[in-house]
N, C-alpha and C positions, 0 to 999 in steps of 0.2 A: 372405847366408856370410860367418864374418871370413875370415879370411886364411889362420888356422890350420885350418878345418872345411875350406876347400877343400886344406891341403895333405895333412890325412887324410884325404880321399875321394878325392884322385890314390894317395895310397899304399895304399890298399884296393884300388884297382882295379887299380894294377900288380901287386900279388902276389896277385891271386884267379887268375891264369894260372898253370899247374903247372910248364909248358914251353912254350916257343915255340921252332920252326923256318922260317928263312929259306929260304924257295924261288926260283927262277929265277920264278916266277909271281906269288908273293908272300909268305904269312907264315901259317904254322896255329900257332895258342896251342891248347895243352889245359887246358879248364876245368875237366873235373873227368874219373875214374874208374873205373870198378866192375870187378868180375870179367868181367861178358859187357856192359858198353857204355862207350862212351867220347865226352866230349861235347867237341867242337871248334868253333873262331871260325877261319875260313878268313878270309884278307882278298888277292883275287885285282887284280892289277894291272890297268888298262884296256889293253885290246886285249891280253890275254894268257890261256893257259887251260892247266888239267891237263891232261896226258896221256891217252888213252882204255886205263881198266884194267879188270880183275875181279877181285872178293873173291869166294871160295868159302864161307868161313866167318861169313859176317857181311852184315847187311843196309845202309842208312847212308837215313836221312831228312837231307834238308836243307831249310832255312828261310831263305829270304833277307831278311836285316837291311835291307839299302841296296844300292841300284845293279841293276843289270840283268841274268839269267845265262840263257846261253844252253845249255841241258841236251839231251845227248844221252844217252837210255837204252836198250838195247835197239834196236828200229828206229823208236822214238820223240824226235823234237826238239820242246822246245817250249822258250817264252822266259819264264821268270818274273821279277816284277815281284816291291817290298817288299813284307810280308805274303804272299808264296804258297809254297807245298812243294811239294817229291816225296820218292817213295819208289826206292829203288835195291835191289832184291832181291838176295839172292845170287845168283853165276853171271850178272849183267847186264853185259854189256858197256857203260861209261858215261862219258861224261868234262862239264866242265863250263868254259864259256868265257865269259869278259866280255868282249860287243862295243860297253859304254859306254867313256865318259870319264872314270866316277868309280870309286874303287877298290870291286869287287862284295866285301858281309859276309855270309857265309852261316853260319849254325850248322849245324851236324853231330852227327848226333847218331847212333853206331855202335851196334847190337849182335847177339851173337852168342856163339859157344861159344868162339872163339879169335879175338884180335884183332892177331894181331903184323904187319906190315908183307911178312915174306915170302909172306903170304896175298895180297900182289897183283901180281898179274900185267900187264904192260903189253907189252902187242900194240903191234911196231914197225910192221907193215902194218894198217890199220883192214880197207885191200877184202880183204887176203886172210884175215883172222879175218871178215869176214862169208860170204866165198864157201865159206869151210869151213864155217859153222854153216847156212847154204842148203841144202850138199848132203847134210845128214844126215837 
């Protein structure tokens, strides 16, 4: 590949992301968005995690591209490796963490009638949420 071809490829890769946000746990990049779906690239720093959260109007599919993910969804906890995936249904308490030493890269596909961030509930005490759910 020539130097010019390499520069063009680099520019294409950089411009393919519509929007990028830096978070305490890493970075989220919007790849594509439609009326009822959104595709994000999540990069979670080693030894960091996304706080537990619930979405009522959307589901999420997570595909592990690189690294190891420790995923909690409802009462289940799983470790996922590269090329494995999981599904997070609406109204499920979930979180993901990177227990490894390299960045965790996840492709996240959100589906739902409403994708707004104000549909994200972040319980401050996971134990409290579990005890309320168990008493119902």
